[in-house]
N, C-alpha and C positions, 0 to 999 in steps of 0.2 A: 502494499497500500503505499503513496507516497503525500507523504504528510506537506500542505503549504508555507509557507516562510513569510512572515507577517512583516517583516523589515526590508527583505531582498526581494527583488524584482530575479527570479532565476530565468524568466522566459528572454533566452537570446543570454540570456548571462555568460560571459568567458568560461567560468568555472563548469558550463552543462556537461556533464560524463565522467567527471573527477570523481575519484573512489577514496575515500578516507578509510582506512584497514583498522579495526580495534581485536582482541581476543575473540569475542563471541561474536563479532558481526563487521558489514562493510555499507559502509554509509555511501551513496550517491547521491550528486545533485542532479535532476531532471529542471527540463522546462518548467514543469509544473509544481516544483519541489524537491523536497527530499523522500528518499528510501534507508530503508536498512533491515540486513538479511537476517538480525538477530533473533527475532523474533517469527514465527509463521504465518498466525491471523491478528497483529497488534493493532488496539482500538485508539490508542494515543502515540504521538512521538514518543522514540524513548530515549533515555540519557546520550545515548552516539548523536543523536541529531540535535538533540539541543546543544552537546559541548561543540557540534561541526560549528553550528549556527552562531553561538557565543564567540567563538574564535572569527569569524568571518566579521560580525559586530565590532571587533577591537577588542571583547570583553575575557580577559583570560582567570587563569585557575582560581588566583589569588581575589577577586574579585563575583567570582562565581556566585556564590548565595546572594547578594544584592542584586547581579544583575536578574537573575532568574523570577 
């Protein structure tokens, strides 16, 4: 399932097709948003997707709780 990004216009974005590897899944940016392979039937975006979006926003781990 693909989850949209609120503040990132992923349609035609230069990073579409980019994959971020994690221990239990791979996050991929699509024109429609982000997907991850860590769950079979996700109902909401996982923490892997959340982490990638926060890093694109420029918010790193030390500010993770405040930005989320």
